[in-house]
C-alpha positions in Angstrom: -33.9 8.0 -11.8 -32.8 6.0 -8.8 -29.1 5.6 -8.3 -26.9 4.9 -5.3 -24.9 7.7 -3.6 -21.6 6.4 -4.7 -22.5 6.4 -8.4 -24.4 9.7 -8.2 -21.4 11.4 -6.6 -19.1 10.0 -9.4 -21.6 11.3 -11.9 -21.7 14.7 -10.4 -17.9 14.9 -10.6 -17.9 14.2 -14.4 -17.1 17.5 -16.2 -19.9 19.0 -18.2 -19.5 18.8 -21.9 -17.1 15.8 -21.6 -17.3 12.5 -23.4 -17.0 9.9 -20.7 -16.2 6.2 -20.8 -17.5 4.1 -17.8 -15.4 1.0 -17.5 -17.0 -1.9 -15.6 -20.4 -0.3 -16.1 -22.4 -3.2 -14.7 -26.0 -2.2 -15.4 -25.1 1.2 -17.0 -26.9 3.2 -14.3 -24.1 5.8 -14.1 -24.1 6.3 -17.8 -27.9 6.6 -17.9 -27.7 9.1 -15.1 -25.1 11.2 -17.0 -27.3 11.6 -20.1 -30.7 11.8 -18.3 -29.9 14.0 -15.3 -26.6 15.7 -16.2 -27.6 16.2 -19.8 -24.4 14.9 -21.4 -24.8 14.2 -25.1 -23.2 10.8 -25.2 -21.5 8.2 -23.0 -19.7 4.8 -23.7 -20.5 2.1 -21.1 -18.3 -0.9 -21.2 -18.0 -4.2 -19.4 -16.1 -7.4 -20.0 -19.1 -9.6 -19.1 -22.1 -10.2 -21.3 -24.5 -10.8 -18.3 -24.3 -7.3 -16.9 -24.4 -5.8 -20.4 -27.7 -7.6 -21.1 -29.2 -6.0 -18.1 -27.6 -2.7 -19.1 -29.3 -2.9 -22.5 -32.7 -3.4 -20.8 -32.0 -0.3 -18.6 -30.9 1.8 -21.6 -34.1 0.8 -23.5 -36.3 1.4 -20.4 -35.0 4.9 -20.0 -35.1 5.5 -23.8 -31.5 6.6 -24.1 -30.3 4.1 -26.8 -29.1 7.1 -29.0 -26.9 8.4 -26.2 -25.5 5.4 -24.3 -23.3 3.1 -26.4 -22.8 -0.3 -24.8 -19.5 -2.1 -25.5 -18.3 -5.6 -24.4 -14.5 -5.1 -23.9 -11.6 -5.3 -21.5 -10.8 -2.0 -19.8 -9.5 0.7 -22.2 -10.0 -1.5 -25.2 -13.4 0.1 -25.3 -11.8 3.6 -25.9 -13.0 5.4 -29.0 -12.1 8.8 -30.5 -13.2 11.8 -28.5 -13.4 10.2 -25.1 -11.7 12.6 -22.6 -13.0 11.3 -19.2 -12.8 7.8 -17.7 -14.8 6.5 -14.7 -14.1 3.3 -12.8 -15.8 2.3 -9.5 -16.3 -0.8 -7.5 -13.0 -2.4 -8.7 -9.8 -3.3 -6.9 -7.0 -0.7 -7.1 -4.6 -3.1 -8.6 -7.1 -4.0 -11.4 -7.6 -0.3 -12.1 -3.8 0.1 -12.4 -3.6 -2.9 -14.8 -6.4 -1.4 -17.0 -4.4 1.9 -17.2 -1.1 0.1 -17.8 -2.5 -2.1 -20.6 -3.5 0.8 -22.8 -1.2 3.8 -22.0 -1.4 4.9 -25.6 -4.8 6.4 -24.9 -3.7 8.5 -21.9 -2.7 11.5 -24.1 -6.4 11.9 -24.9 -7.8 11.4 -21.4 -8.0 14.6 -19.4 -9.8 13.3 -16.3 -10.0 10.0 -14.4 -12.7 9.6 -11.7 -11.9 6.5 -9.8 -13.4 4.8 -6.7 -11.2 1.8 -5.9 -12.3 -0.8 -3.4 -8.8 -1.1 -2.1 -5.1 -0.2 -2.8 -6.1 3.5 -3.3 -2.6 4.6 -2.5 -1.3 2.4 -5.4 -3.8 4.1 -7.7 -2.6 7.5 -6.6 1.0 6.6 -7.2 0.2 5.2 -10.6 -1.7 8.2 -11.9 0.6 10.8 -10.5 3.6 9.0 -12.1 1.7 9.1 -15.4 1.3 12.9 -15.4 -2.0 13.5 -13.5 -2.6 15.3 -10.2 -5.3 14.8 -7.6 -7.7 17.6 -8.2 -10.4 16.3 -5.9 -11.2 13.7 -3.3 -14.7 12.9 -2.0 -16.0 10.5 0.6 -19.4 8.8 0.3 -21.0 6.6 2.9 -23.1 3.7 1.6 -24.5 0.9 3.8 -22.1 1.8 6.6 -19.1 1.7 4.2 -17.1 4.8 3.4 -15.9 4.9 -0.2 -13.2 7.2 -1.6 -13.7 8.9 -4.9 -10.5 10.2 -6.5 -10.4 12.8 -9.3 -7.2 13.0 -11.4 -6.6 15.7 -13.9 -3.8 16.2 -16.4 -0.9 18.1 -14.9 2.1 16.9 -12.8 2.4 17.5 -9.1 4.8 16.1 -6.5 3.2 14.5 -3.4 5.0 13.3 -0.3 4.1 9.8 1.0 2.1 11.5 3.8 0.0 13.4 1.3 -0.6 10.3 -0.9 -1.6 8.3 2.2 -3.9 10.9 3.8 -5.1 12.5 0.6 -3.9 16.0 -0.3 -7.4 17.4 -0.6 -9.0 15.2 2.1 -6.5 16.2 4.8 -7.7 19.8 4.5 -11.3 18.9 5.4 -12.7 18.9 8.9 -16.2 17.5 8.4 -17.7 14.6 10.3 -17.4 12.0 7.5 -13.7 12.7 7.0 -13.1 12.4 10.7 -14.9 9.1 10.8 -12.9 7.9 7.8 -9.6 8.8 9.4 -10.7 7.2 12.7 -11.7 4.0 11.0 -8.4 3.9 9.1 -6.5 4.6 12.4 -8.2 1.6 14.0 -7.4 -0.6 11.0 -3.8 0.3 11.0 -3.5 -0.2 14.8 -5.0 -3.7 14.4 -2.6 -4.4 11.5 0.4 -3.3 13.6 -0.5 -5.7 16.4 -1.0 -8.6 13.9 2.2 -8.1 11.8 5.0 -10.7 12.3 8.1 -9.2 13.8 10.2 -10.2 10.8 8.2 -7.8 8.5 10.3 -4.9 9.7 9.7 -2.6 6.7 5.9 -3.1 6.9 6.0 -2.4 10.6 8.0 0.8 10.1 5.6 1.9 7.3 2.5 1.1 9.4 3.9 3.1 12.4 4.5 6.0 10.1 1.0 5.9 8.8 -0.4 5.7 12.4 1.6 8.8 13.3 0.2 10.7 10.2 -3.3 9.7 11.2 -2.8 10.8 14.8 -1.6 14.2 13.5 -4.7 14.7 11.3 -7.2 13.4 13.9 -5.8 15.6 16.6 
């Protein structure tokens, strides 16, 4: 089936034999990919809007996977059901992702893996999950329509990360491939532009941004 690179990469990171919940499923293409191409036995696909779920139902019927993909209209982890051990969220702001996790912490004891691709505030997501007893087990970059997306995999188990590692990515900073270099260079340019635009009275933000530029210079060079 046709699926974009970002969703396919997320799907390929979902553990085999897991029971995933895709929050903010949109048209349920990731869930359909998981049961059709990755041979997972069942998936829950949830969204808080009826419009996307109507299209999702059409897709589920088209691919004849009604018995494997359960569609739920719900907010975030309100769609959790017994047995789910993996959660995927993509194409959502990092602060929204954090709110979804905060609103239903009671389910965290059952969830072994989070696979998240925030559109922004990724460091806030890393801080949240690592504080809640998960570590960053993988980080993958995907380029789609000239935009580079981060995909973060969190697994149960505590680890301490310095600010530098959270900012650069503990897994990502070990890589030397072209896409990682492009990602860091883009981030470096963004931070340089930000530093020039920051008002002088925002001393803490200026200090933090200078520190981040220094980290990027180290990993680029």
